[in-house]
C-alpha beads as a LAMMPS data file, in Angstrom:
LAMMPS data file: protein, C-alpha beads

105 atoms
104 bonds

1 atom types
1 bond types

-500.0 500.0 xlo xhi
-500.0 500.0 ylo yhi
-500.0 500.0 zlo zhi

Masses

1 110.0

Atoms # bond

1 1 1 -256.640 -5.564 121.547
2 1 1 -259.909 -7.594 121.973
3 1 1 -260.906 -10.968 120.236
4 1 1 -262.655 -10.966 116.856
5 1 1 -266.351 -11.084 116.670
6 1 1 -268.307 -12.995 113.924
7 1 1 -271.916 -11.975 113.646
8 1 1 -274.517 -14.030 111.547
9 1 1 -277.939 -12.783 111.168
10 1 1 -280.690 -15.264 110.520
11 1 1 -284.229 -16.126 110.510
12 1 1 -285.711 -17.738 113.801
13 1 1 -284.586 -18.963 117.147
14 1 1 -284.363 -22.843 116.081
15 1 1 -281.846 -21.685 113.278
16 1 1 -280.091 -19.587 115.781
17 1 1 -279.639 -22.585 118.291
18 1 1 -278.662 -24.958 115.413
19 1 1 -276.067 -22.468 113.829
20 1 1 -274.636 -21.608 117.264
21 1 1 -274.062 -25.427 117.888
22 1 1 -272.518 -25.784 114.604
23 1 1 -270.192 -22.768 114.800
24 1 1 -268.976 -23.722 118.285
25 1 1 -268.340 -27.343 117.125
26 1 1 -266.588 -25.912 114.159
27 1 1 -263.812 -23.814 116.148
28 1 1 -262.380 -22.637 119.372
29 1 1 -264.932 -19.782 119.952
30 1 1 -267.185 -18.443 122.765
31 1 1 -270.745 -17.767 122.012
32 1 1 -272.368 -14.383 123.247
33 1 1 -275.898 -13.732 124.271
34 1 1 -278.452 -13.973 121.002
35 1 1 -279.902 -10.635 119.940
36 1 1 -283.429 -10.565 118.276
37 1 1 -285.344 -8.158 116.225
38 1 1 -288.983 -8.354 114.851
39 1 1 -288.889 -6.099 111.890
40 1 1 -291.943 -4.031 110.689
41 1 1 -292.451 -6.567 107.762
42 1 1 -292.110 -9.583 109.868
43 1 1 -295.150 -11.066 108.316
44 1 1 -293.474 -11.130 104.763
45 1 1 -290.501 -12.871 106.140
46 1 1 -289.664 -16.701 105.941
47 1 1 -289.752 -16.788 109.879
48 1 1 -291.084 -13.623 111.610
49 1 1 -288.131 -13.273 113.979
50 1 1 -284.602 -12.199 112.833
51 1 1 -281.782 -13.319 115.333
52 1 1 -278.166 -12.356 115.471
53 1 1 -275.526 -14.736 117.060
54 1 1 -272.056 -13.518 117.751
55 1 1 -268.969 -15.829 118.105
56 1 1 -265.716 -14.528 119.789
57 1 1 -262.155 -15.723 119.309
58 1 1 -259.150 -15.544 116.958
59 1 1 -259.882 -14.193 113.276
60 1 1 -259.353 -17.670 112.043
61 1 1 -261.573 -19.391 114.354
62 1 1 -264.146 -17.038 114.263
63 1 1 -264.183 -17.224 110.411
64 1 1 -264.538 -21.041 110.648
65 1 1 -267.407 -20.622 112.981
66 1 1 -269.196 -18.070 110.899
67 1 1 -268.777 -20.353 107.963
68 1 1 -270.198 -23.372 109.671
69 1 1 -272.942 -21.556 111.258
70 1 1 -274.102 -19.963 107.891
71 1 1 -274.075 -23.199 106.380
72 1 1 -276.303 -24.787 109.204
73 1 1 -278.804 -22.022 109.326
74 1 1 -279.397 -21.884 105.603
75 1 1 -280.379 -25.577 106.087
76 1 1 -282.888 -24.695 108.548
77 1 1 -284.404 -21.262 107.549
78 1 1 -282.019 -19.090 105.990
79 1 1 -279.297 -16.471 106.566
80 1 1 -279.638 -12.761 106.121
81 1 1 -276.020 -11.617 106.375
82 1 1 -272.848 -12.261 108.369
83 1 1 -269.734 -10.063 109.043
84 1 1 -266.438 -10.528 110.994
85 1 1 -264.898 -7.651 112.839
86 1 1 -261.126 -8.643 113.385
87 1 1 -260.440 -6.074 116.074
88 1 1 -263.443 -4.224 117.229
89 1 1 -262.915 -0.476 118.682
90 1 1 -264.021 0.359 122.129
91 1 1 -267.191 1.893 121.134
92 1 1 -268.213 -0.971 118.973
93 1 1 -267.648 -3.299 121.774
94 1 1 -270.151 -1.234 123.707
95 1 1 -272.735 -1.694 121.010
96 1 1 -272.033 -5.418 120.703
97 1 1 -273.009 -5.864 124.325
98 1 1 -276.595 -4.722 123.755
99 1 1 -279.080 -7.534 123.315
100 1 1 -282.878 -7.361 122.717
101 1 1 -282.966 -10.784 124.512
102 1 1 -281.253 -9.476 127.736
103 1 1 -283.765 -9.921 130.373
104 1 1 -281.588 -8.528 133.160
105 1 1 -282.409 -4.947 132.478

Bonds

1 1 1 2
2 1 2 3
3 1 3 4
4 1 4 5
5 1 5 6
6 1 6 7
7 1 7 8
8 1 8 9
9 1 9 10
10 1 10 11
11 1 11 12
12 1 12 13
13 1 13 14
14 1 14 15
15 1 15 16
16 1 16 17
17 1 17 18
18 1 18 19
19 1 19 20
20 1 20 21
21 1 21 22
22 1 22 23
23 1 23 24
24 1 24 25
25 1 25 26
26 1 26 27
27 1 27 28
28 1 28 29
29 1 29 30
30 1 30 31
31 1 31 32
32 1 32 33
33 1 33 34
34 1 34 35
35 1 35 36
36 1 36 37
37 1 37 38
38 1 38 39
39 1 39 40
40 1 40 41
41 1 41 42
42 1 42 43
43 1 43 44
44 1 44 45
45 1 45 46
46 1 46 47
47 1 47 48
48 1 48 49
49 1 49 50
50 1 50 51
51 1 51 52
52 1 52 53
53 1 53 54
54 1 54 55
55 1 55 56
56 1 56 57
57 1 57 58
58 1 58 59
59 1 59 60
60 1 60 61
61 1 61 62
62 1 62 63
63 1 63 64
64 1 64 65
65 1 65 66
66 1 66 67
67 1 67 68
68 1 68 69
69 1 69 70
70 1 70 71
71 1 71 72
72 1 72 73
73 1 73 74
74 1 74 75
75 1 75 76
76 1 76 77
77 1 77 78
78 1 78 79
79 1 79 80
80 1 80 81
81 1 81 82
82 1 82 83
83 1 83 84
84 1 84 85
85 1 85 86
86 1 86 87
87 1 87 88
88 1 88 89
89 1 89 90
90 1 90 91
91 1 91 92
92 1 92 93
93 1 93 94
94 1 94 95
95 1 95 96
96 1 96 97
97 1 97 98
98 1 98 99
99 1 99 100
100 1 100 101
101 1 101 102
102 1 102 103
103 1 103 104
104 1 104 105
């Protein structure tokens, strides 16, 4: 069985770095590559870039990281949503590896 994954979707790259830092300091987690999305209604958003950060670890550590990251991101620009998957299935794992910021493709 794999590690739990916690995802926090938020506004802006600066908030993503601040939230990732807070999450990693709050719990024993690893950070995966950020993912980005520029929605069609980007001009109507508080920040025109949506970023998802992903933490890996035990369920309790991931929960602590997501809580800390959410708190910090809300102080910077705002959180859209967050979610924790305790034991991602193999097909879900494949999708979690996709990143819009991946420059190696």
